[in-house]
C-alpha distance (Angstrom), angle and dihedral (degrees) to the residues before:
residue distance angle dihedral
X1 . . .
X2 3.80 . .
X3 3.81 88.6 .
X4 3.78 90.1 60.4
X5 3.80 91.1 58.4
X6 3.80 96.9 30.8
X7 3.81 95.7 120.0
X8 3.79 91.4 48.7
X9 3.81 91.5 47.2
X10 3.80 89.6 52.3
X11 3.79 87.4 61.7
X12 3.79 98.4 94.7
X13 3.85 100.0 -143.0
X14 3.82 88.1 59.4
X15 3.81 106.3 30.5
X16 3.80 123.1 148.7
X17 3.79 92.7 -49.9
X18 3.78 92.2 54.4
X19 3.78 92.1 45.3
X20 3.77 90.5 53.9
X21 3.80 89.3 49.0
X22 3.81 90.6 52.6
X23 3.78 91.1 54.1
X24 3.81 89.7 57.9
X25 3.81 97.3 48.3
X26 3.80 131.7 99.2
X27 3.81 122.3 -149.6
X28 3.80 124.9 -167.8
X29 3.81 115.3 -153.5
X30 3.80 116.5 -165.5
X31 3.79 107.9 -157.1
X32 3.80 129.7 22.8
X33 3.77 101.3 -147.0
X34 3.80 126.4 103.5
X35 3.81 97.5 -44.0
X36 3.79 93.5 36.1
X37 3.78 96.1 52.9
X38 3.80 92.0 44.7
X39 3.79 93.4 50.0
X40 3.79 93.0 43.6
X41 3.79 94.6 51.2
X42 3.80 95.3 48.4
X43 3.80 93.3 46.2
X44 3.80 92.1 46.5
X45 3.80 91.1 50.2
X46 3.81 88.7 47.3
X47 3.81 90.7 58.5
X48 3.80 103.2 -110.1
X49 3.81 104.8 173.2
X50 3.81 99.9 -132.6
X51 3.79 132.8 14.2
X52 3.80 123.0 -173.6
X53 3.80 117.7 -164.1
X54 3.81 125.1 -166.5
X55 3.81 122.2 -174.9
X56 3.81 135.3 153.4
X57 3.81 100.5 -154.0
X58 3.80 141.6 71.9
X59 3.81 131.7 -130.1
X60 3.80 117.5 -82.7
X61 3.80 130.1 -178.5
X62 3.80 92.8 -107.3
X63 3.83 89.0 61.4
X64 3.80 94.7 63.1
X65 3.80 95.4 77.7
X66 3.80 92.7 70.7
X67 3.84 112.1 1.5
X68 3.76 98.2 92.8
X69 3.81 104.2 -164.2
X70 3.80 95.7 59.0
X71 3.79 134.4 88.0
X72 3.79 137.9 -162.5
X73 3.78 89.1 -100.0
X74 3.81 90.8 57.1
X75 3.81 89.4 53.8
X76 3.80 93.8 44.7
X77 3.81 91.4 52.4
X78 3.83 95.6 41.1
X79 3.80 90.9 -125.8
X80 3.83 113.3 -174.8
X81 3.78 109.2 -106.5
X82 3.79 94.5 -126.3
X83 3.81 91.0 55.4
X84 3.81 95.2 43.7
X85 3.81 90.4 48.3
X86 3.80 92.8 49.0
X87 3.79 93.3 50.7
X88 3.80 93.1 48.9
X89 3.80 94.0 45.1
X90 3.79 91.4 51.8
X91 3.80 88.1 54.9
X92 3.80 89.7 51.1
X93 3.81 96.5 48.1
X94 3.80 119.0 4.2
X95 3.81 92.2 -175.8
X96 3.81 92.2 67.6
X97 3.80 117.8 86.8
X98 3.80 108.8 -130.0
X99 3.81 120.9 -165.6
X100 3.81 117.6 -170.1
X101 3.80 126.4 -163.7
X102 3.81 124.6 -174.7
X103 3.78 100.5 -153.2
X104 3.76 147.7 119.7
X105 3.79 95.2 -120.3
X106 3.79 117.0 -121.3
X107 3.82 127.9 -177.4
X108 3.80 89.3 -99.0
X109 3.81 90.0 51.9
X110 3.78 90.9 49.1
X111 3.78 91.6 54.4
X112 3.80 90.5 51.6
X113 3.80 94.0 46.3
X114 3.81 93.7 52.8
X115 3.80 97.6 76.2
X116 3.81 106.2 131.7
X117 3.82 93.8 -12.7
X118 3.82 115.8 154.8
X119 3.81 98.7 -178.2
X120 3.81 138.7 14.6
X121 3.80 121.8 -147.3
X122 3.80 117.5 -156.2
X123 3.80 108.9 -141.4
X124 3.79 97.6 152.2
X125 3.77 131.8 123.6
X126 3.80 100.9 -138.9
X127 3.77 139.5 54.9
X128 3.80 96.2 -131.9
X129 3.79 89.5 72.6
X130 3.80 93.3 37.6
X131 3.80 90.9 57.3
X132 3.79 88.4 49.0
X133 3.81 90.0 51.6
X134 3.78 89.3 47.7
X135 3.80 94.4 53.1
X136 3.80 96.7 43.7
X137 3.81 90.3 47.0
X138 3.80 91.3 51.4
X139 3.79 91.9 45.7
X140 3.81 93.5 52.3
X141 3.82 97.0 31.3
X142 3.81 94.5 -120.9
X143 3.83 119.5 151.6
X144 3.79 116.4 -121.9
X145 3.78 136.3 -175.0
X146 3.79 121.4 -137.8
X147 3.79 119.1 -149.6
X148 3.78 134.1 175.2
X149 3.77 133.8 176.1
X150 3.81 136.2 179.1
X151 3.80 134.1 153.8
X152 3.83 104.7 -20.4
X153 3.81 92.4 -34.9
X154 3.78 130.2 97.4
X155 3.78 143.1 162.7
X156 3.78 140.2 -171.9
X157 3.78 138.3 -170.9
X158 3.78 133.4 -178.6
X159 3.80 117.0 -138.1
X160 3.81 120.8 -159.4
X161 3.82 110.0 -174.2
X162 3.78 112.9 -124.5
X163 3.81 92.5 18.5
X164 3.81 112.1 50.9
X165 3.79 133.2 42.1
X166 3.80 111.1 -91.7
X167 3.79 127.2 -128.4
X168 3.80 91.1 -96.2
X169 3.80 89.7 56.6
X170 3.80 92.7 50.1
X171 3.78 96.8 48.6
X172 3.78 89.8 62.3
X173 3.80 88.6 68.6
X174 3.84 109.9 12.9
X175 3.84 121.6 61.9
X176 3.79 103.7 -138.4
X177 3.81 98.9 161.7
X178 3.81 131.1 72.7
X179 3.79 130.9 93.5
X180 3.79 122.9 32.0
X181 3.79 133.7 -148.8
X182 3.80 88.0 -107.7
X183 3.80 92.5 59.0
X184 3.81 103.4 37.2
X185 3.81 102.2 13.4
X186 3.78 130.9 -127.0
X187 3.79 135.8 -119.5
X188 3.79 121.7 -136.8
X189 3.84 96.5 -124.8
X190 3.80 89.5 62.2
X191 3.80 89.3 51.9
X192 3.79 91.7 50.7
X193 3.80 91.6 49.0
X194 3.82 92.0 55.2
X195 3.80 89.9 45.3
X196 3.81 89.4 51.9
X197 3.81 91.2 53.5
X198 3.80 92.8 45.6
X199 3.80 97.1 46.6
X200 3.80 93.9 44.0
X201 3.79 88.6 55.6
X202 3.80 90.3 43.8
X203 3.79 91.9 55.6
X204 3.80 89.7 50.5
X205 3.81 92.1 52.0
X206 3.79 94.7 43.7
X207 3.81 94.4 48.9
X208 3.83 92.7 44.5
X209 3.80 94.3 -112.6
X210 3.79 91.8 140.1
X211 3.80 93.6 149.0
X212 3.80 88.3 65.7
X213 3.80 95.4 54.0
X214 3.79 117.1 121.6
X215 3.80 109.3 -115.0
X216 3.79 96.1 -164.7
X217 3.77 135.3 77.6
X218 3.80 105.8 -112.6
X219 3.79 124.6 -155.0
X220 3.78 135.8 172.4
X221 3.79 146.0 174.0
X222 3.79 110.8 -147.3
X223 3.79 94.6 -169.0
X224 3.79 93.4 52.6
X225 3.81 92.1 40.1
X226 3.78 91.5 -123.2
X227 3.78 129.6 142.6
X228 3.77 131.3 165.4
X229 3.79 143.8 145.0
X230 3.78 137.8 -140.5
X231 3.78 125.3 -138.9
X232 3.80 101.5 -133.2
X233 3.80 98.2 170.1
X234 3.81 92.3 110.5
X235 3.80 94.2 50.7
X236 3.79 96.5 80.2
X237 3.82 108.3 121.6
X238 3.81 119.8 -145.0
X239 3.81 89.9 -153.4
X240 3.80 95.5 46.5
X241 3.82 109.9 137.9
X242 3.79 90.3 -141.3
X243 3.80 104.9 42.6
X244 3.82 106.7 4.3
X245 3.78 129.5 111.4
X246 3.82 92.3 -79.6
X247 3.80 106.7 29.0
X248 3.79 120.9 -169.7
X249 3.85 97.0 179.9
X250 3.83 93.4 -136.1
X251 3.79 95.5 -173.8
X252 3.78 92.3 62.2
X253 3.80 90.3 63.9
X254 3.78 117.9 114.3
X255 3.81 89.9 -131.4
X256 3.81 91.2 61.1
X257 3.80 93.5 57.6
X258 3.80 114.7 107.1
X259 3.82 112.4 -130.8
X260 3.80 98.9 -178.3
X261 3.76 122.9 23.2
X262 3.78 144.3 161.5
X263 3.79 109.0 -116.0
X264 3.78 114.3 -123.5
X265 3.81 101.2 -65.2
X266 3.82 95.0 -49.7
X267 3.83 99.6 123.2
X268 3.79 84.1 -114.0
X269 3.78 130.6 123.4
X270 3.78 122.5 -160.5
X271 3.80 117.9 -149.8
X272 3.78 114.8 -164.2
X273 3.81 122.5 -173.7
X274 3.82 117.5 -122.4
X275 3.80 87.9 -112.0
X276 3.78 129.0 26.4
X277 3.77 116.5 -102.7
X278 3.77 133.4 -166.6
X279 3.79 99.9 -123.1
X280 3.81 116.2 -157.5
X281 3.80 102.0 -131.1
X282 3.82 94.5 -168.5
X283 3.79 91.1 57.3
X284 3.80 90.4 45.9
X285 3.82 91.6 52.6
X286 3.81 89.9 52.1
X287 3.82 91.1 48.1
X288 3.82 94.5 48.6
X289 3.80 93.8 45.8
X290 3.80 88.2 61.5
X291 3.82 90.2 55.8
X292 3.79 95.1 55.5
X293 3.79 123.6 -128.2
X294 3.79 124.9 102.0
X295 3.79 119.1 -53.6
X296 3.82 122.9 -167.2
X297 3.77 126.1 170.6
X298 3.78 147.0 171.7
X299 3.82 130.7 -176.2
X300 3.82 90.9 -79.1
X301 3.82 108.0 40.7
X302 3.80 147.6 5.3
X303 3.81 122.4 -129.7
X304 3.81 117.2 -156.8
X305 3.82 121.9 -173.9
X306 3.79 114.8 -160.2
X307 3.81 121.5 174.0
X308 3.83 105.2 -49.7
X309 3.78 95.5 -19.9
X310 3.78 135.3 79.5
X311 3.78 125.6 -156.2
X312 3.79 123.1 -161.2
X313 3.82 116.6 -161.1
X314 3.82 123.2 -160.5
X315 3.78 129.5 -161.2
X316 3.81 92.4 -112.1
X317 3.81 91.8 62.4
X318 3.79 98.1 -99.7
X319 3.79 120.7 135.3
X320 3.80 128.0 -163.0
X321 3.80 112.4 -156.0
X322 3.80 110.9 -161.0
X323 3.79 123.7 -159.5
X324 3.81 94.9 36.2
X325 3.78 129.2 87.9
X326 3.81 97.4 175.0
X327 3.80 114.5 90.3
X328 3.82 94.7 -151.3
X329 3.80 92.1 52.2
X330 3.80 90.7 46.9
X331 3.80 91.9 52.2
X332 3.80 90.6 47.7
X333 3.81 91.8 53.4
X334 3.80 90.8 44.5
X335 3.81 92.4 55.6
X336 3.80 91.5 41.0
X337 3.81 90.7 58.2
X338 3.79 100.2 37.4
X339 3.76 99.0 31.4
């Protein structure tokens, strides 16, 4: 086994001791898109002992340009990203334990996923989940690594609870939101650059090389040949609700959970039931076949095409309604189909 990691062991800051440490560590990756697949593959190849992946979506053709674990067959069969990623990662390194969860992560889910986790990697595409990651990481004192990418631009920041400002602190002074890859696109080299920053920091955390951690928020634009960093060490807020002296962890509140949302510029609305259910997909297929339209399914989801819209049903009760960006229209179609 040492031969497999011989080049990594030769890197003095890691060495045999660091490699052994990696094999005992558990990383949670939230999101299995471009950043998630890149982080997962590098960490699996590096020999991290356990990787847990949580993602709510399935593979589509438009993902293949930059989401490196997926194939045309995954897109054709609408395979959930978490499952497709797990299967590919196990082919890459069978000694790594891979746990896959098809879910739209809620605060309750986050608490359950944290068992034994040493590091959280942010690979999401929205700030609702990032704030949730931020609060749960602060609450349980787990390091996490923020990453964002759009167009040819990207940024990354490593958050160590109790030492660095948290994401809630930063957003009071640094605008990190804005355009998305679905509105202005994204090029794969920018994705890989963010992944490189995130995984380099991850290896430092996981091998206890904390003195080598980058203490600045780094950002770049590959197309404009720009790169810079911001010293954020003075931005920590004593009254921050997430990491201050009297934290309340506001983004773990039930009332801050989005139930219905438009997904990142995709002309898609997600409807999530107030409580998770265990939907019987076989019964749903039978029900939808009686309504006409085109029904496709696999062990994880059911796809139903009706007129100009397509609905994708998951076991946990969630539904993605494609071809609609208005929540009221999506709900109307949902009730029209299901009654």
